[in-house]
N, C-alpha and C positions, 0 to 999 in steps of 0.2 A: 504494500500500500504506500503510495506516494502522497504526501500531504504538505500543503502550504496554506497561505492566507486565503486562497481562492477555493479550496476544497480538497477532496480526496480522489485518487485515481488508482484503480486496481492494476497491479503490474503482473505480467505473465511472461512466460518464455523460459527456455533453458538457461539463458545468460543470467537472469536475476536469481534463479534457483541455486545456481552453483556459487554465487557471490556470497561472501561472508558479511552479513549485515544484521544489525539489531535495531530495535526501535530507537529513534533519536539520532540516527546517523545523518550526516549532511552529505548528500549525493546529488549527482546530475545524471539523468538517463536520456538515451536517444532511442527512438523506435517509432512505431506506427500504431494507430488504433485499429483493432480488428473488428469483426462483425458483431461481437458481443459487447462492444463498448470498452473492452479492456485495452491496456497499453502493452503491446508486444515489444519487449525490450531487446534492443540489438547491442547496446553498449552501455556500460556503467562507468562513471568517473567519480572518484572521491577527491577531496582537496589535496591529499598527500601531505608530506611533511612541510611545515612552514620554513621560511628562510631562517638560517642559523646566523645569529648576529656575530659580528666580529668580537673576539674576546677582549674585554676591557683591560686596561692597565691594572696589574695587581696592586693591591694596597700595600704600601711599604711596611706597615706594622703587621701584616697578615703572614701567617706561616703556612697557609693552605697551598701555596704554589712553590714551596721549597722543594728541591729535588728529593724524590722518594716519599713525599707526603702522602698519607693514606687517610681514608675515611672508613670507619667501621659502621656497618649498618646491621641492626638486629631488630627483630620484631617478635611479638608473641611471648614475652617473658612470663606472662600468666602467673604473677605473684599471688599466692594464696594467704600469706601470713603465717603459714605453718613452717616450723623449723626443720622438718624432716625431709623436705623436697627441694632444697636450695643448693645442693652440692655443685651442680653444673654452673649455676649462677655465681656461687662463691668463687669457683675456679676462674670464671671469666673475669670477675672483678679483680682478683689477685693478679691475673695476667695483664690486665690493662694498667694496673698500678706498678708493674714491673717487679712484683714480689714472687713470681714463680716462672718456671720455664727455663730453657737453656739460654746462654748468652745471645744466640742468634734470634730466638723468640723474643727475648727482652728488647733487643734492638728493633725488631719489627713492631712491638707494642709502643716503643718510644717514637716511632715515625707517625703514629696516628694523631692527626690534628683535630679530629672531631668524631664524636659518637652520635649516630642518628638512631633513635628508637622509634620504629615505625608502627606504633599502635599496639593495643592489647597488652599493655604493661601489667594490668591487673586481671586476674581470672574472673570468669563469670560469677557473679554473686549468687548465693542461694536464694531462691524466691521467698519472699516474705509471706507469712501466713495472712490470710484474708481477715476482714473484720468479723466474719461469722465463724472463723475457725476457733474452736474452744481450746485447742492444744497446739503446740509448735509442730513443725514438720518432723518427719521420722528421723532425719539425720541431724536434727538440731540438738545441741547440748543443753539447751535451756530446760530447767525443771518445769514440770506441768503445774499450772496454777491450781491452788486449792479451791478457788471459786471462779465462776465464769464471769470475768469482768470485761466490760467493753473496752477495746483498745482505741486510743486516740489516733486519728488518721489511718486507722485500719491495720496497724501493726504495733508491736511492742518495741519502743525505742531502745529499751535496754538490751535487745538482742542484736543491735547493730555491731558489726565487727570492724573496728578501724585498723586491724592489724595489716591487711594488704597495703593500704595507702601509706601507713607508717613505715612499712618495710621498703616500699618504693622510695619514699622520701629519704630514708637512711642510705639506700643505694646511691641515689643521685647526689646527695650531699657528700658522700665519701669520694665520689669520682670527680665532682666539679672542681675542686682545687687543682686537679691535675690535668683534666681534659674537658673542653667545652662539649655541651650536650644539646642536641636539638630533639625535642620531644613532640611527637604527633599523638593525638588521641586515636582510639580505636573503638570498635563496636562494643567491647566489654569494659571500657574505661568510664569513669564518672564524668561524662561529657554529654552534650546533646546528641540525639540520635540522628537528626536530619543533617545531611551534607550541605555545605561544608561544615564539619564539626569545628567548634571554636576551641581555642587552646585550653588545656587544663588550667583551671584557676589556681594561682599560686597560693591561695589560702588553704588549699588541700595539702600543700607541701611546705610547712613552716620552716623546715631546716634548709630547703633548697631555694626558697624565694629570695634569700639574701644575695644570691648569685644572679638574679634576673633583673631586667630593667623595671623601672617603676611603672605602675599602670598608666594608661593613657589619661590625660587630664579631662577629656570629654568623651561622652559616649558616641558622639557623631564622628569622631576622628578615628579612622581605621587605617592600619598599616597597609601599604601597597603589597600586592601578592608576591612581587619579585624583590622585595627588600632583602638586603643581605642581613644575616644574623648580626645583632648588635654587638658592641664591644663587651657586653656582659657574657659570662660563660654559659649561662642557662638561657635557652631560647625555646620556650613553649610556642608552638605554631599550630596552624590549622590543619585540617585533613579534608581534602588534598592540600598540598602546599607547594610553593615555588620559592626558591631562594638561591642566592649566589654565594658560592664559596670560592674565594680567589677569583679566577677567571672562568669558572665553570658554573653554568646554570643548571640547577637541580629541579626536577619535577617528580613528585612522588605522593603516595597515599598509603593507607593502611590495609588495602586489599579489597574493600567492599565493592568498588566498581567492577573489578575483574571477576570476583567470585559471583557477582550477580549476573554478569554477562554469560559466564560459563554455564549457568542453569538453562540457557535458551539456545546456545550454539551447539549443535551436535558435534561429537568428536569426529575427527577425520578418520575414514577407514584405513586400516593398515595395509599397505601393498604386500603382495605375496612374497616379494623379495626381502621383506623385513618382517620376520616372525614376531618380534617383540613390539607390542603396541606402544605408541608414544606416551610418555608420562604426563600426569596432570600438570606438572610444573612446566613442561614444554608447551602444552596446550595453552596455559595461561600466558606464557611468554609470547606466543603467537597473537593472543588477544591484546596484549600490551602494544605490540607493533601495529595492530589494526586501529587501536584508539589513537595512536599518533597519526596514522594516515587519515583517519576520520577528523582529526584535529579537535577531538572532544574527549575529555578524560572519563566522564561518567555519562554515556549516552542514554542509559536506561532511567535516569532521573527525569521526571518524578514518577514515571509509570510503575516501576517495580522497585525503586530505591528512593527512599524519602529524601527530600531536599527542601530548602526554603524557596518560596516563590519570588522570582525576580521579574521586574517589568521591563527594564531597559537594557540589561546586559546579562549574559549567561556566564557565570563564573567558571564553568568547566570547559569552555571553549578555549583552545590554545590560540593566542594572538598570532597574526600572520608573520610577525618578526620575532617571535619568542620561542624558537625551537630549542628545547633543552639539550644539554650535553649528556646528562645522566637522567634516566627515568627508572624509578624503582617502585615496586609494589610489595608491601609487607604481608605477613601471615599466609604465605602460600604453603602448599603441601610439601614442597621440596625446592631445591635450588636450581635455577636455570639462568643463563646469561646469553645474550646475543646482541646483534647490531641491527638497527633500523636505518636504512640508507635511502635518501631522497634522490630526486631526479637532478638536483643541482649540487650534488656533492655533500649534502647534509649527512651526518653520521651521529646517531644517538645510541648510547650504551644502555641497554635495557636489562634490568636485574630483577629476578624473582627472589625475594628474601624469605627463607623458610621460617616456620615458627620455632623459636628457641626452646619452648617447653616440650616439643616433640622430638627434636633432633639435637639440641644443644649446639646448633651451628650459627656462626657469625660470618658475615660477608665482609671482606676487606677489598677496598677499591682504591687503586692508585690514581690520583687526580691528574697526573701528567700522561701516563700511557693508557689509562682507563682499563687496565687489566684487572681482573677480579680473581680472588681465591677464597676458599672456604676453610674456616677453622672450626674444629669440633671439640666441645668440652663435655666431659662426663667420665664415667667409670666403665672400663672395658671388662670383658668376661673374665680375663685373667687377674682381675683385681687392680690393674694399673689405672691411675687417674691422669687425665690430661685434657 
C-alpha cells in the first residue's frame, strides 16, 4: 500500500513483493495501473544513504581521535540488585579500571576513551500486585498481611526494591572518575516508554549526577540531536541518539526499532549451498542497513512502536547531510558487524551489540580504523575467569 496526502494506492507485482519494506518506509515507485485499479510496480527506489559530511577538526582537548583510541559499547546489563549474579559485570569493571588482565589487556583497556551503555541497564521489574490483590505475588519476599487493607495507588510502596538502581549508580560512579560514560535508556529502564525515550533523570543516580552537566534552565530548551557529549564525564542521552565523538558521528539506539521490524520481515530463505541458516544477529544487521537506506531509524513508529506525536518534523528521519560514521543497535541476540556503502562513497560501520546479561560480551570499536572486536567476560567450564 502506497500512501501520501492524497490517498492510498494498492501496489502489486513481483518487484514490490521481493523488496524488503515495512510500514513507514519512504519510497518512490514506477509502474502502471492495471485493470483492477491496482498499481503494477516495475521499479522501486529508496532514498539510500545521505551525504556523509566532511569530518570536523578534532577538538584539541579531546582524546577521542588519539591514535588507537577505542570506544567500548555494551548493552543489556540487566542489573537485578542481587549479589549472586554480578560476577561477569564485576570482571568487566575491574578490566576497565585496569585492575585485572594481562599487560596487553590492560593496555587495551587504557586506550578506551568512552563507554557507551546502550539501554536495558536494569532488569525487568517484577509486576506489582493489583489493588484487588489481597496477597503479594508468589515470588515476592514480602510477608502476607494479616488483614486485607486497601493499598494506596494500587500497590504497597514498601515492596519497592531500589537495589537495581542503587547498584547501577554505584557502577557508574566507580567508573566515571576514570572513563566518560554515555548512557541510553532502554525498554526495561525507568524511563518513558514512547520513543524517543528521554535521558534517565539524574535524580535516580545521586552518586553519578555529580559527574553530569547541570539540568537545562528551561523546559523549552532542548539539546540538539547531534550535540557532542559535554565536557562532563557523565552524558545521559536519549534513545535513539546522535552525537559526535572527535570527528566521528554516532547514531544508535537500544534495539527497539530493529526488534520491532524483525517481527514483520520474514527471514531470508537459506540457499542450498549454505546449510546453516543465517543468525538472528545477521538478520538484524541487514535490517540496520535497510533503515539507513530508508533514511529513517524507526519506520514502524507509531503503528507498532509507541512514539510521541510530532506535527512539523519527524525525529527519526536521518537528515540529508547527516550520514553517521558509526551506527549501533543494542540488546541484540548476538554480535554482528558490517558496512553500509552508499552510491557516492559513503561508508557506515554498523554494529549489533549483544546483551551482556546473556553472553557477557562487550564490543570494542577503534575510532580511526573502525575495526571492531568482541571481548567476553565470565567463568568458563574449567573454572577459569576472564
